Every structure is written in C-alpha cells, then in structure tokens.
PDB file of N, H, CA, C and O in Angstrom:
ATOM      1  N   UNK A   1      87.218  72.124 -25.814  1.00  0.00           N
ATOM      2  CA  UNK A   1      85.912  72.552 -25.794  1.00  0.00           C
ATOM      3  C   UNK A   1      85.628  73.438 -27.048  1.00  0.00           C
ATOM      4  O   UNK A   1      86.361  74.403 -27.265  1.00  0.00           O
ATOM      5  N   UNK A   2      84.700  73.175 -27.790  1.00  0.00           N
ATOM      6  H   UNK A   2      84.105  72.391 -27.614  1.00  0.00           H
ATOM      7  CA  UNK A   2      84.272  73.858 -28.874  1.00  0.00           C
ATOM      8  C   UNK A   2      83.345  74.963 -28.676  1.00  0.00           C
ATOM      9  O   UNK A   2      82.440  74.799 -27.858  1.00  0.00           O
ATOM     10  N   UNK A   3      83.439  76.072 -29.307  1.00  0.00           N
ATOM     11  H   UNK A   3      84.175  76.205 -29.972  1.00  0.00           H
ATOM     12  CA  UNK A   3      82.315  77.114 -29.083  1.00  0.00           C
ATOM     13  C   UNK A   3      81.646  77.337 -30.421  1.00  0.00           C
ATOM     14  O   UNK A   3      82.242  77.622 -31.460  1.00  0.00           O
ATOM     15  N   UNK A   4      80.305  77.173 -30.278  1.00  0.00           N
ATOM     16  H   UNK A   4      79.820  76.943 -29.434  1.00  0.00           H
ATOM     17  CA  UNK A   4      79.498  77.085 -31.333  1.00  0.00           C
ATOM     18  C   UNK A   4      78.773  78.521 -31.422  1.00  0.00           C
ATOM     19  O   UNK A   4      78.448  79.191 -30.442  1.00  0.00           O
ATOM     20  N   UNK A   5      78.572  78.880 -32.795  1.00  0.00           N
ATOM     21  H   UNK A   5      78.836  78.335 -33.591  1.00  0.00           H
ATOM     22  CA  UNK A   5      77.862  80.232 -33.046  1.00  0.00           C
ATOM     23  C   UNK A   5      76.406  80.070 -32.877  1.00  0.00           C
ATOM     24  O   UNK A   5      75.775  79.096 -33.287  1.00  0.00           O
ATOM     25  N   UNK A   6      75.908  81.087 -32.246  1.00  0.00           N
ATOM     26  H   UNK A   6      76.421  81.878 -31.913  1.00  0.00           H
ATOM     27  CA  UNK A   6      74.531  81.076 -32.009  1.00  0.00           C
ATOM     28  C   UNK A   6      73.670  81.157 -33.282  1.00  0.00           C
ATOM     29  O   UNK A   6      73.914  82.043 -34.101  1.00  0.00           O
ATOM     30  N   UNK A   7      72.772  80.363 -33.469  1.00  0.00           N
ATOM     31  H   UNK A   7      72.573  79.643 -32.804  1.00  0.00           H
ATOM     32  CA  UNK A   7      71.979  80.404 -34.842  1.00  0.00           C
ATOM     33  C   UNK A   7      70.531  80.569 -34.471  1.00  0.00           C
ATOM     34  O   UNK A   7      70.163  80.220 -33.349  1.00  0.00           O
ATOM     35  N   UNK A   8      69.697  81.070 -35.328  1.00  0.00           N
ATOM     36  H   UNK A   8      69.996  81.354 -36.239  1.00  0.00           H
ATOM     37  CA  UNK A   8      68.377  81.174 -35.053  1.00  0.00           C
ATOM     38  C   UNK A   8      67.565  79.970 -35.452  1.00  0.00           C
ATOM     39  O   UNK A   8      67.962  79.262 -36.378  1.00  0.00           O
ATOM     40  N   UNK A   9      66.500  79.709 -34.836  1.00  0.00           N
ATOM     41  H   UNK A   9      66.178  80.284 -34.084  1.00  0.00           H
ATOM     42  CA  UNK A   9      65.769  78.513 -35.056  1.00  0.00           C
ATOM     43  C   UNK A   9      65.023  78.482 -36.432  1.00  0.00           C
ATOM     44  O   UNK A   9      64.294  79.405 -36.793  1.00  0.00           O
ATOM     45  N   UNK A  10      65.270  77.289 -37.217  1.00  0.00           N
ATOM     46  H   UNK A  10      65.862  76.539 -36.923  1.00  0.00           H
ATOM     47  CA  UNK A  10      64.615  77.241 -38.388  1.00  0.00           C
ATOM     48  C   UNK A  10      63.271  77.103 -38.288  1.00  0.00           C
ATOM     49  O   UNK A  10      62.650  77.707 -39.162  1.00  0.00           O
ATOM     50  N   UNK A  11      62.632  76.506 -37.509  1.00  0.00           N
ATOM     51  H   UNK A  11      63.136  76.015 -36.799  1.00  0.00           H
ATOM     52  CA  UNK A  11      61.102  76.522 -37.392  1.00  0.00           C
ATOM     53  C   UNK A  11      60.491  77.610 -36.765  1.00  0.00           C
ATOM     54  O   UNK A  11      59.264  77.688 -36.830  1.00  0.00           O
ATOM     55  N   UNK A  12      61.238  78.609 -36.068  1.00  0.00           N
ATOM     56  H   UNK A  12      62.235  78.545 -36.015  1.00  0.00           H
ATOM     57  CA  UNK A  12      60.627  79.778 -35.482  1.00  0.00           C
ATOM     58  C   UNK A  12      60.624  80.891 -36.683  1.00  0.00           C
ATOM     59  O   UNK A  12      59.755  81.758 -36.779  1.00  0.00           O
ATOM     60  N   UNK A  13      61.697  80.742 -37.561  1.00  0.00           N
ATOM     61  H   UNK A  13      62.402  80.038 -37.483  1.00  0.00           H
ATOM     62  CA  UNK A  13      61.849  81.772 -38.603  1.00  0.00           C
ATOM     63  C   UNK A  13      60.656  81.437 -39.703  1.00  0.00           C
ATOM     64  O   UNK A  13      59.992  82.361 -40.173  1.00  0.00           O
ATOM     65  N   UNK A  14      60.423  80.040 -40.091  1.00  0.00           N
ATOM     66  H   UNK A  14      60.963  79.290 -39.709  1.00  0.00           H
ATOM     67  CA  UNK A  14      59.485  79.698 -40.938  1.00  0.00           C
ATOM     68  C   UNK A  14      58.102  79.629 -40.455  1.00  0.00           C
ATOM     69  O   UNK A  14      57.158  79.422 -41.217  1.00  0.00           O
ATOM     70  N   UNK A  15      57.961  79.830 -38.988  1.00  0.00           N
ATOM     71  H   UNK A  15      58.728  79.998 -38.369  1.00  0.00           H
ATOM     72  CA  UNK A  15      56.784  79.847 -38.269  1.00  0.00           C
ATOM     73  C   UNK A  15      56.005  78.581 -38.470  1.00  0.00           C
ATOM     74  O   UNK A  15      54.809  78.579 -38.760  1.00  0.00           O
ATOM     75  N   UNK A  16      56.741  77.496 -38.302  1.00  0.00           N
ATOM     76  H   UNK A  16      57.713  77.498 -38.066  1.00  0.00           H
ATOM     77  CA  UNK A  16      56.178  76.037 -38.422  1.00  0.00           C
ATOM     78  C   UNK A  16      55.838  75.646 -37.118  1.00  0.00           C
ATOM     79  O   UNK A  16      56.731  75.621 -36.271  1.00  0.00           O
ATOM     80  N   UNK A  17      54.602  75.314 -36.799  1.00  0.00           N
ATOM     81  H   UNK A  17      53.876  75.334 -37.487  1.00  0.00           H
ATOM     82  CA  UNK A  17      54.217  75.072 -35.788  1.00  0.00           C
ATOM     83  C   UNK A  17      54.032  73.499 -35.339  1.00  0.00           C
ATOM     84  O   UNK A  17      54.098  73.162 -34.157  1.00  0.00           O
ATOM     85  N   UNK A  18      53.809  72.631 -36.351  1.00  0.00           N
ATOM     86  H   UNK A  18      53.756  72.905 -37.311  1.00  0.00           H
ATOM     87  CA  UNK A  18      53.841  71.246 -36.351  1.00  0.00           C
ATOM     88  C   UNK A  18      54.775  70.776 -37.134  1.00  0.00           C
ATOM     89  O   UNK A  18      54.961  71.281 -38.241  1.00  0.00           O
ATOM     90  N   UNK A  19      55.555  69.672 -36.654  1.00  0.00           N
ATOM     91  H   UNK A  19      55.404  69.261 -35.755  1.00  0.00           H
ATOM     92  CA  UNK A  19      56.800  69.034 -37.357  1.00  0.00           C
ATOM     93  C   UNK A  19      56.112  67.644 -37.643  1.00  0.00           C
ATOM     94  O   UNK A  19      55.834  66.806 -36.785  1.00  0.00           O
ATOM     95  N   UNK A  20      55.898  67.551 -38.928  1.00  0.00           N
ATOM     96  H   UNK A  20      56.124  68.232 -39.625  1.00  0.00           H
ATOM     97  CA  UNK A  20      55.176  66.241 -39.387  1.00  0.00           C
ATOM     98  C   UNK A  20      56.357  65.135 -39.458  1.00  0.00           C
ATOM     99  O   UNK A  20      57.447  65.369 -39.979  1.00  0.00           O
ATOM    100  N   UNK A  21      56.020  63.971 -38.900  1.00  0.00           N
ATOM    101  H   UNK A  21      55.134  63.780 -38.477  1.00  0.00           H
ATOM    102  CA  UNK A  21      57.009  62.979 -39.114  1.00  0.00           C
ATOM    103  C   UNK A  21      56.926  62.280 -40.387  1.00  0.00           C
ATOM    104  O   UNK A  21      57.825  61.473 -40.625  1.00  0.00           O
ATOM    105  N   UNK A  22      55.950  62.457 -41.297  1.00  0.00           N
ATOM    106  H   UNK A  22      55.220  63.112 -41.104  1.00  0.00           H
ATOM    107  CA  UNK A  22      55.918  62.044 -42.590  1.00  0.00           C
ATOM    108  C   UNK A  22      56.825  62.961 -43.556  1.00  0.00           C
ATOM    109  O   UNK A  22      57.081  62.573 -44.696  1.00  0.00           O
ATOM    110  N   UNK A  23      57.204  63.937 -43.165  1.00  0.00           N
ATOM    111  H   UNK A  23      56.997  64.252 -42.238  1.00  0.00           H
ATOM    112  CA  UNK A  23      58.109  64.927 -44.041  1.00  0.00           C
ATOM    113  C   UNK A  23      59.434  64.518 -43.896  1.00  0.00           C
ATOM    114  O   UNK A  23      60.149  65.147 -43.116  1.00  0.00           O
ATOM    115  N   UNK A  24      59.961  63.394 -44.631  1.00  0.00           N
ATOM    116  H   UNK A  24      59.379  62.883 -45.264  1.00  0.00           H
ATOM    117  CA  UNK A  24      61.228  62.836 -44.643  1.00  0.00           C
ATOM    118  C   UNK A  24      62.311  63.851 -44.865  1.00  0.00           C
ATOM    119  O   UNK A  24      63.145  64.115 -43.998  1.00  0.00           O
ATOM    120  N   UNK A  25      62.272  64.488 -46.208  1.00  0.00           N
ATOM    121  H   UNK A  25      61.595  64.273 -46.912  1.00  0.00           H
ATOM    122  CA  UNK A  25      63.332  65.487 -46.446  1.00  0.00           C
ATOM    123  C   UNK A  25      63.735  66.338 -45.488  1.00  0.00           C
ATOM    124  O   UNK A  25      64.919  66.608 -45.285  1.00  0.00           O
ATOM    125  N   UNK A  26      62.667  66.856 -44.779  1.00  0.00           N
ATOM    126  H   UNK A  26      61.705  66.637 -44.944  1.00  0.00           H
ATOM    127  CA  UNK A  26      62.818  68.021 -43.647  1.00  0.00           C
ATOM    128  C   UNK A  26      63.512  67.296 -42.490  1.00  0.00           C
ATOM    129  O   UNK A  26      64.400  67.874 -41.865  1.00  0.00           O
ATOM    130  N   UNK A  27      63.167  66.155 -42.212  1.00  0.00           N
ATOM    131  H   UNK A  27      62.445  65.686 -42.720  1.00  0.00           H
ATOM    132  CA  UNK A  27      63.776  65.469 -41.150  1.00  0.00           C
ATOM    133  C   UNK A  27      65.143  65.104 -41.246  1.00  0.00           C
ATOM    134  O   UNK A  27      65.862  65.127 -40.248  1.00  0.00           O
ATOM    135  N   UNK A  28      65.643  64.705 -42.577  1.00  0.00           N
ATOM    136  H   UNK A  28      65.059  64.686 -43.389  1.00  0.00           H
ATOM    137  CA  UNK A  28      66.810  64.265 -42.987  1.00  0.00           C
ATOM    138  C   UNK A  28      67.895  65.423 -42.805  1.00  0.00           C
ATOM    139  O   UNK A  28      69.080  65.097 -42.727  1.00  0.00           O
ATOM    140  N   UNK A  29      67.545  66.688 -42.738  1.00  0.00           N
ATOM    141  H   UNK A  29      66.583  66.953 -42.801  1.00  0.00           H
ATOM    142  CA  UNK A  29      68.247  67.849 -42.644  1.00  0.00           C
ATOM    143  C   UNK A  29      68.844  67.861 -41.248  1.00  0.00           C
ATOM    144  O   UNK A  29      69.950  68.371 -41.065  1.00  0.00           O
ATOM    145  N   UNK A  30      68.259  67.401 -40.414  1.00  0.00           N
ATOM    146  H   UNK A  30      67.361  66.986 -40.563  1.00  0.00           H
ATOM    147  CA  UNK A  30      68.494  67.336 -38.964  1.00  0.00           C
ATOM    148  C   UNK A  30      69.157  66.147 -38.550  1.00  0.00           C
ATOM    149  O   UNK A  30      69.376  66.034 -37.344  1.00  0.00           O
ATOM    150  N   UNK A  31      69.494  65.297 -39.270  1.00  0.00           N
ATOM    151  H   UNK A  31      69.316  65.389 -40.249  1.00  0.00           H
ATOM    152  CA  UNK A  31      70.242  64.026 -39.065  1.00  0.00           C
ATOM    153  C   UNK A  31      71.590  63.910 -39.576  1.00  0.00           C
ATOM    154  O   UNK A  31      71.790  64.566 -40.598  1.00  0.00           O
ATOM    155  N   UNK A  32      72.698  63.153 -39.066  1.00  0.00           N
ATOM    156  H   UNK A  32      72.535  62.620 -38.235  1.00  0.00           H
ATOM    157  CA  UNK A  32      73.839  63.364 -39.601  1.00  0.00           C
ATOM    158  C   UNK A  32      74.078  61.972 -40.594  1.00  0.00           C
ATOM    159  O   UNK A  32      73.127  61.286 -40.969  1.00  0.00           O
ATOM    160  N   UNK A  33      75.303  61.718 -40.902  1.00  0.00           N
ATOM    161  H   UNK A  33      76.076  62.276 -40.598  1.00  0.00           H
ATOM    162  CA  UNK A  33      75.337  60.591 -41.943  1.00  0.00           C
ATOM    163  C   UNK A  33      74.934  59.103 -41.402  1.00  0.00           C
ATOM    164  O   UNK A  33      74.567  58.196 -42.149  1.00  0.00           O
ATOM    165  N   UNK A  34      75.046  59.009 -40.143  1.00  0.00           N
ATOM    166  H   UNK A  34      75.344  59.746 -39.536  1.00  0.00           H
ATOM    167  CA  UNK A  34      74.779  57.789 -39.641  1.00  0.00           C
ATOM    168  C   UNK A  34      73.321  57.843 -39.051  1.00  0.00           C
ATOM    169  O   UNK A  34      73.060  57.050 -38.146  1.00  0.00           O
ATOM    170  N   UNK A  35      72.497  58.581 -39.423  1.00  0.00           N
ATOM    171  H   UNK A  35      72.709  59.225 -40.158  1.00  0.00           H
ATOM    172  CA  UNK A  35      71.106  58.815 -39.029  1.00  0.00           C
ATOM    173  C   UNK A  35      70.964  59.097 -37.562  1.00  0.00           C
ATOM    174  O   UNK A  35      70.018  58.561 -36.983  1.00  0.00           O
ATOM    175  N   UNK A  36      71.698  59.790 -36.955  1.00  0.00           N
ATOM    176  H   UNK A  36      72.466  60.225 -37.425  1.00  0.00           H
ATOM    177  CA  UNK A  36      71.691  60.101 -35.548  1.00  0.00           C
ATOM    178  C   UNK A  36      71.056  61.563 -35.439  1.00  0.00           C
ATOM    179  O   UNK A  36      71.321  62.292 -36.395  1.00  0.00           O
ATOM    180  N   UNK A  37      70.335  62.060 -34.522  1.00  0.00           N
ATOM    181  H   UNK A  37      70.120  61.468 -33.746  1.00  0.00           H
ATOM    182  CA  UNK A  37      69.957  63.320 -34.343  1.00  0.00           C
ATOM    183  C   UNK A  37      70.977  64.263 -33.956  1.00  0.00           C
ATOM    184  O   UNK A  37      71.670  64.124 -32.948  1.00  0.00           O
ATOM    185  N   UNK A  38      71.074  65.365 -34.887  1.00  0.00           N
ATOM    186  H   UNK A  38      70.512  65.478 -35.705  1.00  0.00           H
ATOM    187  CA  UNK A  38      72.121  66.275 -34.705  1.00  0.00           C
ATOM    188  C   UNK A  38      71.605  67.180 -33.345  1.00  0.00           C
ATOM    189  O   UNK A  38      70.428  67.373 -33.038  1.00  0.00           O
ATOM    190  N   UNK A  39      72.830  67.687 -32.607  1.00  0.00           N
ATOM    191  H   UNK A  39      73.785  67.530 -32.857  1.00  0.00           H
ATOM    192  CA  UNK A  39      72.672  68.426 -31.497  1.00  0.00           C
ATOM    193  C   UNK A  39      72.073  69.871 -31.911  1.00  0.00           C
ATOM    194  O   UNK A  39      72.104  70.321 -33.057  1.00  0.00           O
ATOM    195  N   UNK A  40      71.526  70.513 -30.790  1.00  0.00           N
ATOM    196  H   UNK A  40      71.500  70.147 -29.860  1.00  0.00           H
ATOM    197  CA  UNK A  40      71.108  71.788 -30.950  1.00  0.00           C
ATOM    198  C   UNK A  40      72.132  72.811 -31.293  1.00  0.00           C
ATOM    199  O   UNK A  40      71.844  73.828 -31.924  1.00  0.00           O
ATOM    200  N   UNK A  41      73.385  72.518 -30.851  1.00  0.00           N
ATOM    201  H   UNK A  41      73.618  71.691 -30.339  1.00  0.00           H
ATOM    202  CA  UNK A  41      74.455  73.516 -31.087  1.00  0.00           C
ATOM    203  C   UNK A  41      74.863  73.451 -32.673  1.00  0.00           C
ATOM    204  O   UNK A  41      75.392  74.420 -33.217  1.00  0.00           O
ATOM    205  N   UNK A  42      74.611  72.382 -33.289  1.00  0.00           N
ATOM    206  H   UNK A  42      74.181  71.594 -32.847  1.00  0.00           H
ATOM    207  CA  UNK A  42      74.844  72.236 -34.682  1.00  0.00           C
ATOM    208  C   UNK A  42      73.960  72.876 -35.602  1.00  0.00           C
ATOM    209  O   UNK A  42      74.310  73.552 -36.569  1.00  0.00           O
ATOM    210  N   UNK A  43      72.524  72.565 -35.158  1.00  0.00           N
ATOM    211  H   UNK A  43      72.240  72.017 -34.372  1.00  0.00           H
ATOM    212  CA  UNK A  43      71.409  72.958 -36.065  1.00  0.00           C
ATOM    213  C   UNK A  43      70.815  74.373 -35.724  1.00  0.00           C
ATOM    214  O   UNK A  43      70.158  74.994 -36.559  1.00  0.00           O
ATOM    215  N   UNK A  44      71.053  74.825 -34.547  1.00  0.00           N
ATOM    216  H   UNK A  44      71.586  74.321 -33.868  1.00  0.00           H
ATOM    217  CA  UNK A  44      70.462  76.096 -34.116  1.00  0.00           C
ATOM    218  C   UNK A  44      69.059  76.064 -33.663  1.00  0.00           C
ATOM    219  O   UNK A  44      68.468  77.127 -33.477  1.00  0.00           O
ATOM    220  N   UNK A  45      68.484  74.940 -33.472  1.00  0.00           N
ATOM    221  H   UNK A  45      68.965  74.076 -33.624  1.00  0.00           H
ATOM    222  CA  UNK A  45      66.977  74.791 -33.206  1.00  0.00           C
ATOM    223  C   UNK A  45      66.798  75.145 -31.723  1.00  0.00           C
ATOM    224  O   UNK A  45      67.629  74.901 -30.849  1.00  0.00           O
ATOM    225  N   UNK A  46      65.738  75.687 -31.564  1.00  0.00           N
ATOM    226  H   UNK A  46      65.063  75.885 -32.274  1.00  0.00           H
ATOM    227  CA  UNK A  46      65.469  76.063 -30.041  1.00  0.00           C
ATOM    228  C   UNK A  46      65.009  74.737 -29.233  1.00  0.00           C
ATOM    229  O   UNK A  46      64.737  73.691 -29.822  1.00  0.00           O
ATOM    230  N   UNK A  47      64.949  74.882 -27.836  1.00  0.00           N
ATOM    231  H   UNK A  47      65.169  75.732 -27.358  1.00  0.00           H
ATOM    232  CA  UNK A  47      64.766  73.743 -27.093  1.00  0.00           C
ATOM    233  C   UNK A  47      63.393  73.055 -27.450  1.00  0.00           C
ATOM    234  O   UNK A  47      63.253  71.860 -27.711  1.00  0.00           O
ATOM    235  N   UNK A  48      62.478  73.944 -27.417  1.00  0.00           N
ATOM    236  H   UNK A  48      62.592  74.915 -27.205  1.00  0.00           H
ATOM    237  CA  UNK A  48      60.964  73.422 -27.702  1.00  0.00           C
ATOM    238  C   UNK A  48      60.883  72.693 -28.932  1.00  0.00           C
ATOM    239  O   UNK A  48      60.331  71.593 -28.934  1.00  0.00           O
ATOM    240  N   UNK A  49      61.459  73.266 -30.167  1.00  0.00           N
ATOM    241  H   UNK A  49      61.908  74.159 -30.165  1.00  0.00           H
ATOM    242  CA  UNK A  49      61.463  72.614 -31.406  1.00  0.00           C
ATOM    243  C   UNK A  49      62.280  71.407 -31.576  1.00  0.00           C
ATOM    244  O   UNK A  49      61.965  70.506 -32.354  1.00  0.00           O
ATOM    245  N   UNK A  50      63.483  71.394 -30.737  1.00  0.00           N
ATOM    246  H   UNK A  50      63.739  72.125 -30.106  1.00  0.00           H
ATOM    247  CA  UNK A  50      64.319  70.285 -30.595  1.00  0.00           C
ATOM    248  C   UNK A  50      63.480  69.030 -30.086  1.00  0.00           C
ATOM    249  O   UNK A  50      63.422  68.011 -30.774  1.00  0.00           O
ATOM    250  N   UNK A  51      62.949  69.117 -29.080  1.00  0.00           N
ATOM    251  H   UNK A  51      62.996  69.945 -28.521  1.00  0.00           H
ATOM    252  CA  UNK A  51      62.084  68.038 -28.564  1.00  0.00           C
ATOM    253  C   UNK A  51      61.082  67.562 -29.388  1.00  0.00           C
ATOM    254  O   UNK A  51      60.720  66.385 -29.400  1.00  0.00           O
ATOM    255  N   UNK A  52      60.585  68.515 -30.135  1.00  0.00           N
ATOM    256  H   UNK A  52      60.880  69.470 -30.126  1.00  0.00           H
ATOM    257  CA  UNK A  52      59.465  67.879 -30.995  1.00  0.00           C
ATOM    258  C   UNK A  52      60.026  67.273 -32.263  1.00  0.00           C
ATOM    259  O   UNK A  52      59.530  66.313 -32.853  1.00  0.00           O
ATOM    260  N   UNK A  53      61.112  67.935 -32.617  1.00  0.00           N
ATOM    261  H   UNK A  53      61.515  68.714 -32.138  1.00  0.00           H
ATOM    262  CA  UNK A  53      61.739  67.356 -33.809  1.00  0.00           C
ATOM    263  C   UNK A  53      62.447  65.841 -33.565  1.00  0.00           C
ATOM    264  O   UNK A  53      62.423  64.937 -34.401  1.00  0.00           O
ATOM    265  N   UNK A  54      63.000  65.775 -32.404  1.00  0.00           N
ATOM    266  H   UNK A  54      63.020  66.510 -31.726  1.00  0.00           H
ATOM    267  CA  UNK A  54      63.449  64.362 -31.811  1.00  0.00           C
ATOM    268  C   UNK A  54      62.246  63.306 -31.966  1.00  0.00           C
ATOM    269  O   UNK A  54      62.307  62.220 -32.542  1.00  0.00           O
ATOM    270  N   UNK A  55      61.155  63.869 -31.329  1.00  0.00           N
ATOM    271  H   UNK A  55      61.105  64.751 -30.861  1.00  0.00           H
ATOM    272  CA  UNK A  55      59.836  62.873 -31.291  1.00  0.00           C
ATOM    273  C   UNK A  55      59.483  62.623 -32.766  1.00  0.00           C
ATOM    274  O   UNK A  55      59.272  61.466 -33.130  1.00  0.00           O
ATOM    275  N   UNK A  56      59.420  63.489 -33.500  1.00  0.00           N
ATOM    276  H   UNK A  56      59.592  64.428 -33.205  1.00  0.00           H
ATOM    277  CA  UNK A  56      59.024  63.252 -35.006  1.00  0.00           C
ATOM    278  C   UNK A  56      60.001  62.316 -35.694  1.00  0.00           C
ATOM    279  O   UNK A  56      59.567  61.444 -36.447  1.00  0.00           O
ATOM    280  N   UNK A  57      61.430  62.471 -35.445  1.00  0.00           N
ATOM    281  H   UNK A  57      61.782  63.179 -34.833  1.00  0.00           H
ATOM    282  CA  UNK A  57      62.304  61.538 -36.031  1.00  0.00           C
ATOM    283  C   UNK A  57      62.009  60.226 -35.569  1.00  0.00           C
ATOM    284  O   UNK A  57      61.940  59.286 -36.361  1.00  0.00           O
ATOM    285  N   UNK A  58      61.817  60.081 -34.262  1.00  0.00           N
ATOM    286  H   UNK A  58      61.873  60.845 -33.618  1.00  0.00           H
ATOM    287  CA  UNK A  58      61.771  58.771 -33.591  1.00  0.00           C
ATOM    288  C   UNK A  58      60.353  58.131 -34.119  1.00  0.00           C
ATOM    289  O   UNK A  58      60.387  56.935 -34.409  1.00  0.00           O
ATOM    290  N   UNK A  59      59.253  58.750 -34.251  1.00  0.00           N
ATOM    291  H   UNK A  59      59.225  59.722 -34.015  1.00  0.00           H
ATOM    292  CA  UNK A  59      58.215  58.186 -34.903  1.00  0.00           C
ATOM    293  C   UNK A  59      58.436  57.815 -36.441  1.00  0.00           C
ATOM    294  O   UNK A  59      58.021  56.747 -36.892  1.00  0.00           O
ATOM    295  N   UNK A  60      59.011  58.613 -37.103  1.00  0.00           N
ATOM    296  H   UNK A  60      59.348  59.480 -36.737  1.00  0.00           H
ATOM    297  CA  UNK A  60      59.387  58.388 -38.393  1.00  0.00           C
ATOM    298  C   UNK A  60      60.237  57.153 -38.547  1.00  0.00           C
ATOM    299  O   UNK A  60      60.082  56.440 -39.539  1.00  0.00           O
ATOM    300  N   UNK A  61      61.053  56.885 -37.696  1.00  0.00           N
ATOM    301  H   UNK A  61      61.179  57.464 -36.890  1.00  0.00           H
ATOM    302  CA  UNK A  61      61.874  55.683 -37.646  1.00  0.00           C
ATOM    303  C   UNK A  61      61.011  54.431 -37.367  1.00  0.00           C
ATOM    304  O   UNK A  61      61.302  53.344 -37.868  1.00  0.00           O
ATOM    305  N   UNK A  62      60.036  54.589 -36.626  1.00  0.00           N
ATOM    306  H   UNK A  62      59.800  55.472 -36.219  1.00  0.00           H
ATOM    307  CA  UNK A  62      59.221  53.330 -36.475  1.00  0.00           C
ATOM    308  C   UNK A  62      58.279  53.090 -37.414  1.00  0.00           C
ATOM    309  O   UNK A  62      57.687  52.012 -37.359  1.00  0.00           O
ATOM    310  N   UNK A  63      57.970  53.993 -38.403  1.00  0.00           N
ATOM    311  H   UNK A  63      58.451  54.869 -38.448  1.00  0.00           H
ATOM    312  CA  UNK A  63      57.104  53.788 -39.457  1.00  0.00           C
ATOM    313  C   UNK A  63      57.816  53.426 -40.610  1.00  0.00           C
ATOM    314  O   UNK A  63      57.198  53.124 -41.631  1.00  0.00           O
ATOM    315  N   UNK A  64      59.316  53.419 -40.562  1.00  0.00           N
ATOM    316  H   UNK A  64      59.818  53.664 -39.732  1.00  0.00           H
ATOM    317  CA  UNK A  64      60.242  52.940 -41.514  1.00  0.00           C
ATOM    318  C   UNK A  64      60.367  54.001 -42.605  1.00  0.00           C
ATOM    319  O   UNK A  64      60.526  53.614 -43.763  1.00  0.00           O
ATOM    320  N   UNK A  65      60.313  55.218 -42.353  1.00  0.00           N
ATOM    321  H   UNK A  65      60.184  55.533 -41.413  1.00  0.00           H
ATOM    322  CA  UNK A  65      60.547  56.379 -43.291  1.00  0.00           C
ATOM    323  C   UNK A  65      61.943  56.816 -43.111  1.00  0.00           C
ATOM    324  O   UNK A  65      62.495  57.308 -44.095  1.00  0.00           O
ATOM    325  N   UNK A  66      62.579  56.717 -42.044  1.00  0.00           N
ATOM    326  H   UNK A  66      62.131  56.317 -41.244  1.00  0.00           H
ATOM    327  CA  UNK A  66      63.992  57.054 -41.856  1.00  0.00           C
ATOM    328  C   UNK A  66      64.526  55.801 -41.054  1.00  0.00           C
ATOM    329  O   UNK A  66      63.863  55.159 -40.240  1.00  0.00           O
ATOM    330  N   UNK A  67      65.819  55.566 -41.417  1.00  0.00           N
ATOM    331  H   UNK A  67      66.357  56.088 -42.079  1.00  0.00           H
ATOM    332  CA  UNK A  67      66.491  54.404 -40.775  1.00  0.00           C
ATOM    333  C   UNK A  67      67.054  54.750 -39.425  1.00  0.00           C
ATOM    334  O   UNK A  67      67.330  55.921 -39.165  1.00  0.00           O
ATOM    335  N   UNK A  68      67.220  53.875 -38.636  1.00  0.00           N
ATOM    336  H   UNK A  68      66.996  52.923 -38.847  1.00  0.00           H
ATOM    337  CA  UNK A  68      67.803  53.782 -37.369  1.00  0.00           C
ATOM    338  C   UNK A  68      69.286  54.066 -37.460  1.00  0.00           C
ATOM    339  O   UNK A  68      69.808  54.982 -36.826  1.00  0.00           O
ATOM    340  N   UNK A  69      69.948  53.259 -38.262  1.00  0.00           N
ATOM    341  H   UNK A  69      69.524  52.515 -38.777  1.00  0.00           H
ATOM    342  CA  UNK A  69      71.488  53.316 -38.709  1.00  0.00           C
ATOM    343  C   UNK A  69      71.672  53.329 -40.049  1.00  0.00           C
ATOM    344  O   UNK A  69      70.739  52.937 -40.750  1.00  0.00           O
ATOM    345  N   UNK A  70      72.855  53.762 -40.646  1.00  0.00           N
ATOM    346  H   UNK A  70      73.613  54.080 -40.077  1.00  0.00           H
ATOM    347  CA  UNK A  70      73.162  53.744 -42.018  1.00  0.00           C
ATOM    348  C   UNK A  70      73.982  52.490 -42.189  1.00  0.00           C
ATOM    349  O   UNK A  70      74.414  52.181 -43.299  1.00  0.00           O
TER     350      UNK A  70
END
C-alpha cells in the first residue's frame, strides 16, 4: 500500500475556473505515457477539478487533440 504525500491543487493555486479542452499542453501534464488520466494522488488535484479535468480530457480525445492510447 503506497502512501502519497498531500499536494495542493494546481487549479486552485492558479485560480483557474474553467479547464479548456483545447489547451493540449496543460492536459498532457495530467496524462501518463500511455495517455491515461493520472490519479488524484499523483497529481494533487482536488475532487472538483479532477472531475472537470477528466471531462476536458475526454472531450479533447473526441476532437482528436489528445490520443486515446499511445
């Protein structure tokens, strides 16, 4: 069982309210090598922003800005 260190939310720190699905470089920071969405424990994003981030990544995949798999 891994114990992760508590991190502060990136979006709360920067006061970002809307996560744009067209912002590819920002979304790629929260995806791993195989283009899977990283878990909250790894990124430190709060629950509200994690849900919005996942939705933005999924929208970005359907518009073909991010890949489904590598």
